[in-house]
Residue frames as qw, qx, qy, qz and C-alpha x, y, z in Angstrom:
[[0.534, 0.248, -0.239, 0.772, 45.67, 132.08, 4.42],
 [0.352, -0.859, -0.323, 0.186, 45.83, 134.53, 7.29],
 [0.383, 0.592, -0.127, 0.698, 47.49, 137.92, 7.12],
 [0.598, -0.658, -0.367, 0.273, 48.70, 138.89, 10.60],
 [0.162, 0.817, -0.142, 0.534, 49.95, 142.24, 11.90],
 [0.676, -0.237, -0.463, 0.522, 52.54, 142.23, 14.68],
 [0.310, -0.641, -0.315, 0.628, 51.83, 145.14, 17.04],
 [0.359, 0.591, 0.363, 0.625, 50.86, 147.57, 14.27],
 [0.294, -0.494, -0.311, 0.757, 51.45, 151.21, 15.12],
 [0.110, 0.169, -0.255, -0.946, 49.91, 153.11, 12.20],
 [0.495, 0.351, 0.620, -0.497, 46.14, 152.98, 12.15],
 [0.557, 0.600, -0.162, -0.551, 45.78, 153.87, 8.46],
 [0.258, 0.416, -0.846, -0.212, 48.06, 151.00, 7.38],
 [0.209, 0.052, 0.935, -0.281, 46.22, 148.48, 9.54],
 [0.530, 0.483, 0.378, -0.585, 42.86, 149.67, 8.22],
 [0.486, 0.584, -0.444, -0.474, 44.07, 149.42, 4.62],
 [0.121, 0.281, -0.951, -0.042, 45.44, 145.91, 5.18],
 [0.328, 0.217, 0.828, -0.399, 42.23, 144.72, 6.84],
 [0.567, 0.553, 0.059, -0.608, 40.21, 146.19, 3.98],
 [0.376, 0.472, -0.727, -0.328, 42.36, 144.18, 1.56],
 [0.093, -0.061, 0.976, -0.188, 41.72, 141.04, 3.61],
 [0.492, 0.398, 0.529, -0.565, 37.97, 141.66, 3.48],
 [0.546, 0.600, -0.215, -0.543, 38.00, 142.20, -0.28],
 [0.400, 0.436, -0.787, -0.177, 40.13, 139.11, -0.97],
 [0.890, -0.253, -0.210, -0.316, 38.39, 136.84, 1.54],
 [0.562, 0.277, -0.639, 0.446, 41.51, 136.39, 3.67],
 [0.635, -0.672, -0.358, 0.129, 41.49, 135.90, 7.42],
 [0.214, 0.719, -0.275, 0.601, 43.31, 138.51, 9.47],
 [0.717, -0.498, -0.388, 0.295, 44.96, 138.64, 12.88],
 [0.046, 0.839, -0.238, 0.488, 46.32, 141.40, 15.08],
 [0.719, -0.176, -0.485, 0.466, 49.01, 140.60, 17.63],
 [0.265, -0.929, -0.106, -0.237, 48.52, 143.11, 20.45],
 [0.068, 0.747, 0.392, -0.533, 49.36, 145.57, 21.69],
 [0.437, 0.649, 0.358, 0.509, 48.53, 147.83, 18.76],
 [0.346, -0.089, -0.145, 0.923, 49.82, 151.38, 18.86],
 [0.291, -0.107, -0.135, -0.941, 46.30, 152.77, 18.48],
 [0.477, 0.186, 0.700, -0.497, 42.77, 151.95, 19.66],
 [0.220, 0.234, 0.839, 0.439, 40.67, 150.12, 17.07],
 [0.122, 0.822, 0.526, -0.181, 38.09, 152.85, 17.52],
 [0.277, -0.455, 0.223, 0.816, 40.67, 155.29, 16.09],
 [0.514, 0.706, 0.197, -0.447, 39.04, 157.39, 13.36],
 [0.213, 0.651, -0.614, -0.393, 42.01, 156.90, 10.98],
 [0.218, -0.104, 0.970, 0.027, 41.76, 153.13, 11.40],
 [0.458, 0.499, 0.667, -0.312, 38.00, 153.16, 10.78],
 [0.402, 0.763, -0.090, -0.498, 38.34, 155.55, 7.82],
 [0.090, 0.514, -0.783, -0.338, 41.06, 153.46, 6.13],
 [0.171, 0.063, 0.983, -0.005, 39.03, 150.29, 6.61],
 [0.416, -0.080, -0.279, -0.862, 35.76, 152.05, 5.83],
 [0.790, -0.130, 0.198, -0.565, 32.77, 149.74, 6.15],
 [0.729, 0.315, -0.602, -0.079, 34.91, 146.76, 5.11],
 [0.015, -0.403, 0.782, -0.475, 36.06, 146.05, 8.68],
 [0.698, -0.042, 0.432, -0.570, 32.72, 144.37, 9.37],
 [0.894, 0.355, -0.102, -0.254, 33.48, 141.91, 6.54],
 [0.433, 0.540, -0.697, 0.186, 36.87, 140.57, 7.61],
 [0.885, -0.368, -0.284, 0.020, 37.34, 137.51, 9.81],
 [0.165, 0.719, -0.436, 0.516, 39.59, 139.13, 12.40],
 [0.829, -0.392, -0.358, 0.173, 41.21, 137.30, 15.29],
 [0.048, -0.853, 0.329, -0.402, 42.94, 139.31, 18.01],
 [0.825, -0.111, -0.443, 0.332, 45.74, 137.85, 20.12],
 [0.427, -0.902, -0.059, 0.012, 46.57, 139.48, 23.46],
 [0.353, -0.748, 0.502, 0.252, 50.29, 138.78, 22.96],
 [0.442, 0.531, -0.673, -0.265, 52.78, 137.16, 20.63],
 [0.154, -0.185, 0.947, -0.214, 52.79, 134.10, 22.92],
 [0.581, 0.336, 0.562, -0.483, 49.02, 133.70, 22.49],
 [0.595, 0.633, -0.239, -0.435, 49.34, 134.14, 18.72],
 [0.233, 0.498, -0.831, -0.091, 52.18, 131.62, 18.48],
 [0.351, -0.009, 0.875, -0.332, 50.29, 129.09, 20.59],
 [0.655, 0.480, 0.291, -0.506, 47.23, 129.45, 18.33],
 [0.574, 0.634, -0.398, -0.331, 49.14, 129.04, 15.08],
 [0.060, 0.389, -0.918, 0.046, 51.23, 126.08, 16.30],
 [0.483, 0.129, 0.763, -0.410, 48.10, 124.33, 17.62],
 [0.680, 0.577, 0.147, -0.427, 46.55, 124.83, 14.18],
 [0.767, -0.027, 0.510, 0.388, 49.69, 123.42, 12.50],
 [0.451, 0.871, 0.179, 0.074, 50.17, 126.51, 10.37],
 [0.686, 0.125, 0.013, 0.717, 53.44, 127.82, 8.95],
 [0.152, -0.890, -0.118, 0.412, 54.63, 131.24, 10.03],
 [0.606, 0.421, 0.264, 0.621, 55.87, 133.23, 7.03],
 [0.271, -0.759, -0.150, 0.573, 57.47, 136.51, 8.10],
 [0.484, 0.747, 0.191, 0.414, 57.66, 139.37, 5.63],
 [0.495, -0.775, 0.041, 0.391, 60.81, 141.34, 6.52],
 [0.378, 0.888, -0.262, -0.013, 63.43, 143.56, 4.93],
 [0.321, -0.661, 0.678, -0.020, 66.05, 141.37, 6.66],
 [0.879, 0.102, 0.461, -0.068, 65.22, 138.25, 4.63],
 [0.206, -0.413, 0.681, 0.570, 67.31, 136.84, 1.84],
 [0.251, 0.263, 0.886, 0.286, 64.53, 135.02, -0.02],
 [0.242, 0.003, -0.244, -0.939, 62.14, 136.84, -2.34],
 [0.557, 0.217, 0.575, -0.559, 58.41, 136.34, -1.85],
 [0.676, 0.511, -0.221, -0.482, 58.31, 135.63, -5.61],
 [0.451, 0.405, -0.795, -0.025, 60.61, 132.59, -5.21],
 [0.253, -0.142, 0.807, -0.515, 58.68, 131.01, -2.33],
 [0.370, -0.226, -0.812, -0.391, 56.07, 128.25, -2.53],
 [0.408, -0.203, 0.353, -0.817, 53.10, 129.36, -0.46],
 [0.197, -0.196, -0.960, -0.031, 50.70, 126.80, 1.01],
 [0.469, -0.588, -0.373, -0.543, 47.07, 127.02, 1.97],
 [0.723, -0.609, -0.314, 0.085, 46.87, 127.84, 5.67],
 [0.561, 0.154, -0.215, 0.784, 50.09, 129.86, 5.79],
 [0.248, -0.898, -0.280, 0.229, 50.13, 132.77, 8.21],
 [0.506, 0.492, 0.023, 0.708, 51.87, 135.74, 6.60],
 [0.447, -0.751, -0.305, 0.378, 53.09, 138.03, 9.40],
 [0.334, 0.739, 0.008, 0.585, 54.02, 141.68, 8.95],
 [0.517, -0.219, -0.427, 0.709, 56.28, 143.39, 11.48],
 [0.130, -0.827, -0.333, 0.434, 55.67, 146.71, 13.16],
 [0.454, 0.840, 0.113, 0.273, 56.07, 149.74, 10.91],
 [0.130, -0.939, 0.276, -0.160, 58.47, 151.45, 13.32],
 [0.349, -0.635, 0.685, -0.077, 60.61, 148.48, 14.35],
 [0.541, 0.255, -0.760, -0.253, 59.78, 145.35, 12.36],
 [0.894, -0.335, -0.225, -0.195, 59.57, 142.08, 14.28],
 [0.405, -0.742, 0.523, -0.108, 61.84, 141.13, 17.19],
 [0.171, 0.477, -0.857, -0.099, 64.47, 138.41, 16.96],
 [0.431, 0.016, 0.843, -0.323, 62.22, 135.86, 18.70],
 [0.689, 0.528, 0.248, -0.430, 59.65, 136.20, 15.90],
 [0.432, 0.665, -0.554, -0.252, 62.41, 135.84, 13.30],
 [0.084, -0.341, 0.930, -0.111, 63.61, 132.68, 15.06],
 [0.534, 0.204, 0.718, -0.397, 60.08, 131.22, 15.21],
 [0.586, 0.560, -0.128, -0.572, 59.35, 131.87, 11.53],
 [0.838, 0.114, 0.520, 0.119, 59.24, 128.88, 9.21],
 [0.574, 0.423, 0.326, 0.621, 60.22, 131.22, 6.37],
 [0.143, -0.729, -0.087, 0.664, 61.43, 134.81, 6.12],
 [0.516, 0.515, 0.511, 0.455, 60.65, 136.64, 2.89],
 [0.109, -0.534, 0.002, 0.839, 61.25, 140.05, 1.38],
 [0.551, 0.779, 0.293, -0.052, 59.84, 142.03, -1.50],
 [0.660, 0.038, 0.215, 0.719, 62.76, 142.69, -3.88],
 [0.103, 0.974, 0.191, -0.072, 63.52, 146.38, -4.28],
 [0.466, 0.766, -0.220, 0.384, 66.24, 148.80, -5.32],
 [0.725, -0.135, -0.374, 0.562, 69.44, 148.47, -3.29],
 [0.279, 0.116, -0.224, 0.927, 69.96, 151.20, -0.71],
 [0.420, -0.409, -0.135, -0.799, 66.32, 152.07, -0.10],
 [0.240, -0.256, 0.742, -0.571, 64.97, 151.18, 3.34],
 [0.216, 0.248, 0.932, -0.153, 61.50, 149.72, 2.80],
 [0.196, -0.384, -0.586, -0.686, 58.12, 149.86, 1.16],
 [0.511, -0.275, 0.231, -0.781, 55.01, 150.93, 3.02],
 [0.287, -0.100, 0.924, -0.234, 53.83, 147.87, 4.97],
 [0.650, 0.427, 0.429, -0.459, 50.42, 147.85, 3.25],
 [0.553, 0.660, -0.381, -0.337, 52.08, 147.93, -0.18],
 [0.072, 0.427, -0.901, 0.027, 54.48, 145.12, 0.77],
 [0.489, 0.100, 0.776, -0.387, 51.57, 143.10, 2.15],
 [0.687, 0.545, 0.124, -0.464, 49.61, 143.55, -1.08],
 [0.421, 0.614, -0.627, -0.230, 52.56, 142.41, -3.18],
 [0.071, -0.260, 0.950, -0.160, 53.20, 139.29, -1.10],
 [0.549, 0.269, 0.640, -0.465, 49.49, 138.44, -0.83],
 [0.619, 0.594, -0.175, -0.483, 49.13, 138.94, -4.58],
 [0.307, 0.470, -0.819, -0.118, 51.87, 136.39, -5.21],
 [0.237, -0.058, 0.913, -0.328, 50.47, 133.93, -2.67],
 [0.615, 0.400, 0.432, -0.524, 46.91, 134.16, -4.04],
 [0.546, 0.586, -0.437, -0.409, 48.22, 133.79, -7.60],
 [0.133, 0.352, -0.926, 0.019, 50.13, 130.63, -6.69],
 [0.234, 0.115, 0.887, -0.382, 47.23, 129.13, -4.77],
 [0.166, -0.298, -0.672, -0.657, 44.61, 130.16, -7.33],
 [0.015, -0.304, -0.677, 0.670, 42.75, 131.67, -4.38],
 [0.167, -0.516, -0.559, -0.628, 39.08, 132.43, -4.96],
 [0.150, -0.203, 0.426, -0.869, 37.62, 134.88, -2.42],
 [0.208, -0.394, -0.895, 0.012, 34.84, 133.37, -0.36],
 [0.250, -0.727, -0.371, -0.521, 31.69, 135.11, 0.76],
 [0.060, 0.410, -0.486, 0.769, 32.06, 137.33, 3.79],
 [0.680, -0.353, 0.099, -0.635, 28.87, 136.08, 5.44],
 [0.926, -0.025, -0.376, 0.019, 30.53, 132.66, 5.79],
 [0.531, 0.262, -0.476, 0.650, 33.11, 134.16, 8.17],
 [0.534, -0.774, -0.338, -0.023, 33.08, 135.17, 11.81],
 [0.134, 0.737, -0.383, 0.540, 35.02, 137.81, 13.77],
 [0.812, -0.383, -0.395, 0.197, 36.76, 136.50, 16.86],
 [0.088, -0.870, 0.300, -0.382, 38.44, 138.26, 19.74]]
């Protein structure tokens, strides 16, 4: 499974999510442009020394990302507050790409239209949203539970740009 961030704009959230990917042996992707440089001290601090242990693929644009994932035959699973289906009622598959929208604006309509599935984390009516890193952890937790995911060694993985 790959956890992808669509144009993230909060360095600390991105660093936290990439740290989670490293610890769980998940691949990660960033769809540029990000709202911060990856040399940002908040990004590095949140990811600590774990950033060197995540297989991270960067895509210069959503078009490049979408081309990559379609060529690989992978489902796009969008985590969004606008979805009707709960991430706890969805059947995840190995190879799924779980995409998180931008903290400030979510994902644009084109991304929603391209998604093979749109999921939400159930929460109390009337509240806007969870922190993106918390929502990611909940959805990834469910997906890894379903798939009986066993983290693989980090030295078997390669960072790509």
